[in-house]
VEXVO-487472 format. One record per residue (C-alpha): residue in one letter; x, y, z. Coordinates in steps of 0.2 Angstrom, whole numbers, plus 5000, padded with zeros to 4 digits. Example, Ala and Ser with C-alpha at 12.3 -4.5 7.8 and 13.67 -1.06 7.14 Angstrom:
BEGIN
A506249785039 S506849955036 
//
This chain:
BEGIN
M542641574181 A543641444172 K545341404178 D545941324162 I546541444149 E546841404130 A547741524119 S548141524101 G549341624090 P550741724097 E550041714115 A550041524115 G551841514121 E551441634135 F550041544143 S549841354147 A548241264148 K548341264167 D549241394178 Y549041294194 T549741114198 D548540984205 P549540874217 P549540684213 P548240584222 A548940494238 P549140304237 L547740204245 I549040104256 D550740174257 A551740044268 E553340144266 E552540284276 L552740184292 T554640184290 K554640374290 W554840484306 S553840624298 L552240514299 Y552440494318 R552940674321 A551340724312 A550240604322 I551040674338 A550640844332 E548840794329 F548740714346 I549440874355 A548340994345 T546740894349 L547140874367 L547441064369 F545841104359 L544740994369 Y545541044386 I545241234382 T543541224375 V542841094387 A543541194402 T542741354394 V541041274393 I541141204410 G541641374417 Y540241464408 K538941344415 H539641364433 Q539641554431 T537841554425 D537241434437 A536041524449 S536241394463 A538141414463 S538441594458 G536941684465 P535541784457 D536641884445 A537241724437 A536241754421 C537341904417 G538941804421 G540141704411 V540941734394 G539241704385 V538941594370 L539941714359 G541441694371 I541241504369 A541141514350 W542741624350 A543641504362 F543341364349 G543841474334 G545341554343 M546041384347 I545741314329 F546641474323 I548141454334 L548241264332 V548141264313 Y549541394313 C550641284324 T550341114316 A549941154297 G551741134292 I551940974302 S550340874300 G549240984289 G548241044305 H546740924303 I546240924322 N544640834317 P544240654311 A542940724300 V544240834291 T545440684290 F544140564283 G543640694270 L545440724264 F545640534263 L544040514252 A544840654241 R546440554240 K547440694249 V548140574262 S548440384262 L547440264272 V548840234283 R549040414287 A547240444289 L547040294302 L548540354312 Y547840534312 I546140474318 V546840364332 A547940514337 Q546540634337 C545340524347 L546740484360 G547140674361 A545240714364 I545140584377 C546640644386 G546140824384 V544440794392 G545340684405 L546340834410 V544840934413 K544040804424 G545640784433 F545840974437 Q543941014439 S543240844444 A541740914454 Y541241044441 F541440914427 V540240794435 R539040924440 Y538941004422 G538940834413 G540740864406 G540141014396 A539340904383 N538040974371 E536240954375 L534640974364 S533741134369 D531841124373 G530841114357 Y532141024346 S532040844341 K533540724340 G533340724321 T533440914321 G535040914331 L535740774320 A535340874305 A536141034312 E537740934317 I537840864299 I537641034291 G538941114303 T540240974299 F539940994281 V540241184282 L541841154291 V542541014279 Y541941124264 T542941274271 V544541164273 F544441104255 S544041274249 A545541354258 T546741214252 D546141204234 P547741214223 K546641314210 R546741454222 N548441484215 A547741524197 R547841694190 D546041734193 S546141684211 H546541814224 V547141714240 P548641594238 V548641424247 S550141484258 S549241634264 P548941664282 E547041684278 V546941494277 P546841464296 L545941634297 Q544541564287 L544441414299 D544441534313 H542941624306 V541941474302 Q542141384318 P541341514329 C539941544317 C539541354317 R539641354336 L538441504337 V537141424325 L537241264334 A537141334352 D535341344352 D535041164346 
//
């Protein structure tokens, strides 16, 4: 459905060509941003959010692997643990909470793929994108480091909770699945933050709580689909 509306006659003054506002593109390099505290506050928010996300989700995966390990939990291990669905909701629930907490500070990216996509769309400057990605990577390293520090034996035994290809799947299939899953995530972010959602023929405004809710839904869905790969 078209977002631009043209009217003639007496109704021309009532309706404008656009009933939404496209934000101006972010500058490619904005050195002035480096002098603003808001940039560093946003980077800190991304660091903390990514740290918490990796800590909770990796710990959940390791805990599940331990609870379903027959050599460690006995013959009933197959029925133990939170299950794949529980792992998926751990990912989705953390995204839901962290986006709510950081959206007003940094935009709630919590993923270098999201930041890179928003940079290509000129939603953030190169300076902000690089700082975000560095903060996210450091947060991820520290989050996994906390898991290893608190559960060193389990971390080593279960490979740090890292994903592994299931039997019968090639590396190419796994790569394709990861690409598709990342595309769905980034597409959802762009769809949920599209300024055209404020148009008259849209139903959910950008500021609606359903924005992190959409991410909360897509994250566990992607995890469930990719769990078998």
